[in-house]
VOFIRO-686552 format. One line per 8 residues: their letters; for each residue y, z, x of N, C-alpha, C. Coordinates in pm, whole numbers, plus 50000, padded with zeros to 5 digits. Example, Ala and Ser with C-alpha at 12.3 -4.5 7.8 and 13.67 -1.06 7.14 Angstrom:
! VOFIRO-686552
as = 49431/50780/51319/49550/50780/51230/49670/50780/51320 ~ 49775/50708/51285/49894/50714/51367/50003/50787/51290
! end
This chain:
! VOFIRO-686552
xxxxxxxx = 55794/54637/87078/55890/54745/87129/56017/54694/87139 ~ 56093/54771/87121/56241/54733/87199/56284/54859/87298 ~ 56294/54811/87411/56332/54873/87538/56473/54909/87515 ~ 56544/55047/87551/56666/55034/87529/56738/55100/87650 ~ 56816/55073/87737/56883/55177/87829/56997/55255/87798 ~ 56951/55412/87849/57043/55484/87826/57090/55590/87918 ~ 57222/55597/87959/57218/55699/88031/57201/55815/88038 ~ 57195/55891/87947/57124/56047/87909/57005/55993/87780
xxxxxxxx = 56866/55951/87820/56795/55922/87717/56757/56041/87616 ~ 56790/56154/87687/56755/56264/87586/56900/56288/87438 ~ 56997/56239/87466/57051/56213/87368/57044/56071/87237 ~ 56948/56026/87274/56943/55852/87205/56852/55933/87087 ~ 56757/56002/87047/56684/56008/86923/56797/56083/86834 ~ 56892/56200/86859/56973/56260/86794/57091/56157/86753 ~ 57139/56097/86800/57243/55943/86764/57215/55904/86698 ~ 57064/55839/86728/56990/55737/86678/56978/55803/86484
xxxxxxxx = 56939/55886/86499/56867/55943/86355/57024/55973/86274 ~ 57152/55973/86331/57246/56006/86275/57303/55873/86218 ~ 57260/55793/86247/57317/55634/86177/57209/55600/86086 ~ 57284/55565/85928/57225/55560/85829/57154/55404/85863 ~ 57203/55324/85979/57146/55165/85947/56967/55218/86053 ~ 56994/55303/86093/56842/55327/86185/56753/55313/86077 ~ 56766/55358/85944/56629/55360/85892/56631/55292/85776 ~ 56550/55140/85802/56592/55014/85714/56424/55024/85626
xxxxxxxx = 56370/55119/85619/56204/55108/85571/56138/55089/85641 ~ 56113/55068/85761/56019/55068/85888/56034/55123/85965 ~ 55902/55117/86055/55919/55219/86174/55885/55091/86301 ~ 55955/55117/86385/56030/55044/86552/55967/55165/86623 ~ 55938/55081/86742/55868/55166/86864/56004/55180/86947 ~ 56105/55258/86993/56187/55259/87102/56151/55319/87205 ~ 56146/55250/87303/56129/55304/87487/56259/55329/87516 ~ 56282/55434/87548/56442/55422/87598/56425/55459/87764
xxxxxxxx = 56510/55395/87810/56481/55406/87949/56603/55447/88014 ~ 56606/55501/88154/56701/55591/88217/56799/55487/88288 ~ 56928/55459/88230/57048/55324/88329/57179/55409/88347 ~ 57237/55403/88434/57329/55478/88461/57416/55343/88543 ~ 57491/55251/88470/57530/55145/88531/57646/55162/88593 ~ 57745/55302/88608/57819/55352/88717/57779/55351/88851 ~ 57638/55346/88880/57564/55351/89020/57482/55239/89060 ~ 57500/55122/89103/57417/55035/89110/57255/55055/89184
xxxxxxxx = 57297/55195/89233/57098/55221/89283/57043/55223/89131 ~ 57101/55279/89031/56998/55308/88953/56987/55191/88879 ~ 57072/55120/88857/57042/54927/88796/56947/54885/88879 ~ 56941/54887/88986/56850/54818/89064/56680/54888/89009 ~ 56710/55016/89014/56559/55110/88986/56564/55100/88836 ~ 56639/55064/88753/56595/55028/88639/56511/54907/88588 ~ 56609/54805/88661/56531/54666/88687/56375/54667/88743 ~ 56408/54719/88855/56252/54726/88894/56155/54791/88831
xxxxxxxx = 56198/54913/88724/56091/54993/88662/56077/54893/88508 ~ 56143/54838/88485/56134/54733/88401/56085/54624/88402 ~ 56067/54527/88541/55997/54428/88547/55845/54458/88561 ~ 55828/54603/88653/55710/54644/88692/55638/54663/88526 ~ 55688/54709/88441/55606/54704/88286/55532/54615/88284 ~ 55552/54484/88308/55517/54328/88278/55554/54318/88159 ~ 55626/54397/88073/55713/54358/87937/55812/54220/87950 ~ 55771/54126/87857/55853/54034/87802/56001/54049/87799
xxxxxxxx = 56060/53938/87819/56250/53968/87815/56257/53860/87750 ~ 56312/53863/87583/56363/53742/87560/56534/53749/87491 ~ 56546/53900/87479/56709/53927/87446/56754/54059/87548 ~ 56899/53993/87588/56948/54101/87680/57086/54137/87614 ~ 57111/54260/87565/57283/54268/87569/57316/54369/87606 ~ 57446/54335/87715/57519/54380/87752/57650/54427/87704 ~ 57616/54586/87630/57752/54638/87530/57743/54788/87554 ~ 57716/54821/87681/57782/54978/87735/57932/54953/87783
xxxxxxxx = 58007/55038/87779/58181/55076/87835/58221/55175/87794 ~ 58310/55201/87896/58423/55259/87902/58572/55254/87893 ~ 58665/55287/87879/58764/55238/87822/58915/55303/87860 ~ 58985/55276/87943/59096/55356/87959/59150/55463/88010 ~ 59017/55507/88081/58964/55618/88198/59141/55686/88308 ~ 59105/55770/88302/59189/55814/88453/59157/55715/88583 ~ 59205/55694/88691/59115/55665/88744/59058/55723/88822 ~ 58939/55634/88876/58869/55730/88944/58729/55638/89001
xxxxxxxx = 58665/55668/89129/58593/55582/89198/58439/55614/89197 ~ 58331/55500/89183/58214/55544/89177/58127/55506/89311 ~ 58025/55569/89310/57948/55577/89428/57926/55502/89491 ~ 57959/55379/89454/57968/55239/89516/58097/55201/89553 ~ 58226/55312/89565/58359/55288/89592/58430/55148/89531 ~ 58390/55147/89384/58479/55074/89319/58506/55165/89186 ~ 58627/55068/89144/58704/55168/89035/58590/55159/88912 ~ 58560/55311/88837/58465/55317/88759/58464/55211/88636
xxxxxxxx = 58602/55167/88565/58561/55122/88452/58472/54978/88510 ~ 58524/54915/88592/58480/54778/88613/58383/54761/88674 ~ 58330/54892/88763/58167/54906/88769/58082/54905/88650 ~ 58102/55006/88558/58058/55024/88410/58045/54906/88359 ~ 58195/54845/88306/58220/54777/88219/58127/54635/88245 ~ 58158/54579/88364/58095/54460/88434/58018/54449/88561 ~ 58023/54519/88687/57903/54514/88789/57817/54534/88752 ~ 57764/54654/88670/57668/54718/88615/57614/54612/88553
xxxxxxxx = 57663/54579/88452/57576/54432/88356/57546/54316/88436 ~ 57661/54306/88509/57641/54161/88641/57510/54181/88695 ~ 57516/54279/88763/57361/54316/88858/57238/54284/88793 ~ 57254/54382/88697/57121/54432/88602/57088/54249/88565 ~ 57217/54198/88482/57172/54034/88406/57095/53951/88521 ~ 57160/54036/88689/57092/53874/88748/56954/53947/88784 ~ 56919/54061/88793/56782/54136/88819/56685/54077/88722 ~ 56696/54083/88616/56624/54056/88492/56611/53869/88477
xxxxxxxx = 56709/53791/88521/56657/53663/88467/56591/53588/88522 ~ 56496/53607/88653/56347/53601/88638/56247/53620/88549 ~ 56274/53769/88499/56191/53787/88404/56204/53716/88275 ~ 56331/53669/88206/56368/53616/88111/56272/53469/88112 ~ 56339/53417/88223/56346/53278/88235/56163/53282/88234 ~ 56123/53363/88281/55945/53346/88276/55892/53366/88106 ~ 55989/53431/88028/55920/53491/87936/55955/53362/87836 ~ 56063/53292/87834/56126/53173/87768/56006/53098/87793
xxxxxxxx = 55985/53044/87927/55875/52916/87958/55727/52962/87876 ~ 55703/53073/87924/55557/53126/87892/55547/53126/87724 ~ 55647/53128/87621/55665/53177/87490/55710/53028/87413 ~ 55800/52965/87529/55877/52832/87434/55914/52912/87332 ~ 56009/52970/87340/56165/53055/87288/56275/53051/87367 ~ 56348/53048/87291/56478/53042/87388/56531/53172/87389 ~ 56572/53211/87556/56619/53334/87558/56770/53336/87528 ~ 56821/53491/87509/56957/53494/87437/57031/53597/87527
xxxxxxxx = 57114/53616/87590/57210/53712/87639/57336/53725/87598 ~ 57366/53845/87547/57501/53877/87465/57553/53972/87578 ~ 57696/53906/87573/57814/53990/87664/57900/54051/87582 ~ 57949/54157/87599/58074/54233/87480/58196/54208/87608 ~ 58264/54118/87564/58387/54101/87629/58522/54193/87499 ~ 58621/54165/87569/58707/54236/87427/58789/54172/87452 ~ 58924/54170/87312/59057/54102/87356/59116/54138/87478 ~ 59112/54284/87501/59185/54375/87587/59195/54312/87721
xxxxxxxx = 59122/54143/87746/59133/54094/87867/59255/54023/87881 ~ 59374/54035/87795/59475/53974/87813/59553/54093/87864 ~ 59539/54215/87829/59667/54315/87905/59606/54368/88029 ~ 59575/54198/88132/59496/54242/88258/59656/54306/88353 ~ 59778/54313/88299/59864/54303/88375/59961/54425/88287 ~ 59910/54491/88211/60005/54579/88128/59889/54707/88154 ~ 59919/54826/88061/59848/54925/88100/59717/54945/88050 ~ 59656/54869/88033/59518/54872/88061/59447/54799/88127
xxxxxxxx = 59505/54798/88236/59441/54676/88338/59331/54702/88381 ~ 59271/54818/88411/59162/54785/88454/59025/54751/88369 ~ 59066/54814/88212/58978/54772/88104/58967/54623/88116 ~ 59112/54595/88071/59132/54473/88095/59049/54319/88187 ~ 59078/54408/88340/58974/54324/88442/58838/54313/88412 ~ 58799/54429/88387/58657/54433/88364/58588/54347/88259 ~ 58706/54304/88122/58669/54199/88026/58659/54070/88044 ~ 58761/54084/88119/58774/53947/88160/58651/53918/88257
xxxxxxxx = 58615/54001/88357/58510/53931/88417/58395/53909/88349 ~ 58365/53990/88209/58252/53972/88147/58258/53847/88073 ~ 58359/53781/88061/58438/53634/87980/58365/53539/88111 ~ 58404/53564/88201/58372/53505/88341/58233/53494/88395 ~ 58183/53602/88366/58042/53600/88344/57951/53559/88266 ~ 58006/53542/88169/57932/53447/88020/57909/53286/88057 ~ 58037/53283/88102/58064/53100/88125/57984/53058/88185 ~ 57966/53119/88338/57891/53074/88422/57767/53105/88412
xxxxxxxx = 57689/53205/88385/57570/53183/88304/57525/53121/88234 ~ 57629/53036/88122/57547/52905/88062/57560/52804/88123 ~ 57620/52760/88266/57650/52627/88332/57524/52643/88413 ~ 57508/52799/88444/57341/52752/88560/57216/52763/88470 ~ 57250/52810/88323/57104/52832/88282/57063/52724/88192 ~ 57154/52604/88178/57143/52514/88088/56976/52451/88070 ~ 56946/52422/88179/56779/52398/88221/56681/52488/88207 ~ 56733/52606/88228/56629/52673/88242/56567/52760/88109
xxxxxxxx = 56578/52713/87967/56550/52768/87845/56655/52895/87814 ~ 56721/52928/87898/56781/53042/87893/56953/52999/87809 ~ 56964/52923/87743/57065/52836/87716/57140/52887/87598 ~ 57101/53015/87543/57216/53076/87455/57304/53188/87493 ~ 57360/53169/87586/57506/53275/87628/57564/53320/87547 ~ 57580/53401/87474/57662/53437/87375/57781/53572/87419 ~ 57871/53497/87417/57990/53613/87438/58082/53662/87333 ~ 58045/53813/87325/58134/53866/87193/58254/53923/87224
xxxxxxxx = 58396/53852/87153/58469/53964/87200/58531/53995/87062 ~ 58498/54115/87106/58468/54201/86998/58599/54346/86943 ~ 58591/54385/86844/58763/54425/86817/58685/54565/86706 ~ 58667/54666/86820/58559/54718/86743/58607/54874/86901 ~ 58677/54980/86847/58675/55097/86912/58594/55238/86910 ~ 58534/55227/86774/58452/55340/86722/58387/55440/86824 ~ 58314/55334/86938/58212/55392/87059/58309/55447/87189 ~ 58423/55351/87160/58453/55352/87286/58591/55488/87327
xxxxxxxx = 58608/55553/87175/58691/55672/87193/58669/55780/87251 ~ 58559/55825/87299/58520/55940/87301/58547/55881/87532 ~ 58566/55807/87528/58593/55716/87674/58719/55784/87701 ~ 58803/55773/87623/58967/55776/87645/58985/55912/87730 ~ 58922/55973/87774/58929/56090/87864/59051/56232/87837 ~ 59042/56214/87711/59113/56357/87686/59276/56344/87647 ~ 59272/56199/87624/59464/56165/87589/59430/56185/87438 ~ 59514/56296/87368/59508/56361/87289/59584/56253/87197
xxxxxxxx = 59713/56229/87232/59806/56142/87130/59768/56022/87156 ~ 59659/55936/87216/59605/55814/87245/59504/55816/87125 ~ 59424/55928/87142/59290/55947/87057/59328/55954/86867 ~ 59457/56014/86859/59485/56043/86697/59528/55939/86704 ~ 59629/55843/86772/59646/55722/86716/59561/55584/86663 ~ 59409/55647/86825/59325/55549/86806/59238/55533/86682 ~ 59249/55692/86629/59119/55716/86513/59200/55675/86398 ~ 59332/55661/86342/59368/55589/86263/59343/55477/86230
xxxxxxxx = 59388/55421/86370/59428/55241/86366/59290/55207/86327 ~ 59133/55306/86371/58987/55260/86385/59002/55261/86240 ~ 59039/55349/86206/58954/55385/86012/58976/55291/85964 ~ 59099/55212/85928/59164/55150/85873/59212/54979/85888 ~ 59195/54970/86031/59203/54839/86034/59123/54726/86149 ~ 58961/54816/86242/58907/54801/86294/58784/54824/86277 ~ 58682/54771/86303/58529/54763/86279/58471/54922/86291 ~ 58362/54953/86234/58298/55070/86272/58190/55041/86357
xxxxxxxx = 58077/55171/86412/57976/55141/86501/57877/55045/86397 ~ 57860/55015/86270/57759/54998/86254/57810/54782/86232 ~ 57899/54818/86200/57983/54665/86199/57993/54593/86358 ~ 58007/54665/86395/58034/54620/86585/57871/54585/86583 ~ 57790/54646/86560/57662/54648/86610/57585/54527/86518 ~ 57660/54491/86440/57621/54421/86351/57638/54257/86439 ~ 57744/54227/86491/57776/54103/86500/57688/54076/86671 ~ 57680/54144/86736/57617/54162/86834/57458/54121/86808
xxxxxxxx = 57415/54229/86673/57251/54221/86658/57245/53992/86597 ~ 57404/53969/86553/57371/53847/86486/57348/53721/86604 ~ 57482/53730/86709/57476/53636/86838/57289/53657/86868 ~ 57250/53815/86896/57120/53788/86945/56988/53748/86856 ~ 57039/53750/86758/56856/53718/86679/56892/53559/86579 ~ 57031/53500/86548/56986/53412/86426/56961/53317/86477 ~ 56884/53219/86460/56823/53125/86463/56916/52964/86532 ~ 57029/52987/86437/57111/52900/86442/57213/52908/86540
xxxxx = 57272/53025/86597/57352/53078/86703/57367/52962/86794 ~ 57453/52903/86847/57490/52810/86970/57576/52894/87071 ~ 57624/52832/87180/57681/52881/87301/57812/52928/87231 ~ 57853/53042/87241/57987/53087/87192/58053/53172/87280 ~ 58222/53176/87257/58287/53214/87385/58361/53317/87279
! end
């Protein structure tokens, strides 16, 4: 079974069925659990419920994100992009670490945490400042996790600097000119959703992957 965290669980079947990559000739069980990364209370609730199931955890992919939204504050009084792109994932990872450690020790398999960063961290003092800050935090989190977990069996922390805007376009929040230019750029220059996901899956699943920044 593959647990899947989703802000709106009801939308998952429809979105999955629209992707050709979801049909690969075999059936999998996908257990969708609600998680709102914009709420640290929701993150804690999700982690508690997951741990309570007693399920193992061998792979964690921190992939959710929004980009270049108008300024707003989360219920925890933190800028929304930083909350969703970094703080939510940071808290979730820490709350699930013990479960992953127990799984790796019991199964004698290495755990893997894949953190989606972005080249946008270089824009930290420019127009995409909030997005860049949250993505820089992803990089720092991955490196610090790797330093701490080398002796705990969760020793393959993969940090993906992605070049994929396909799924982030809806979060540009009505900026029509930006959306139009971005759609053209995505079509001809960047990875689509399936190609972007393939890199995360490679980092999570390939037996020869080592620490990657």
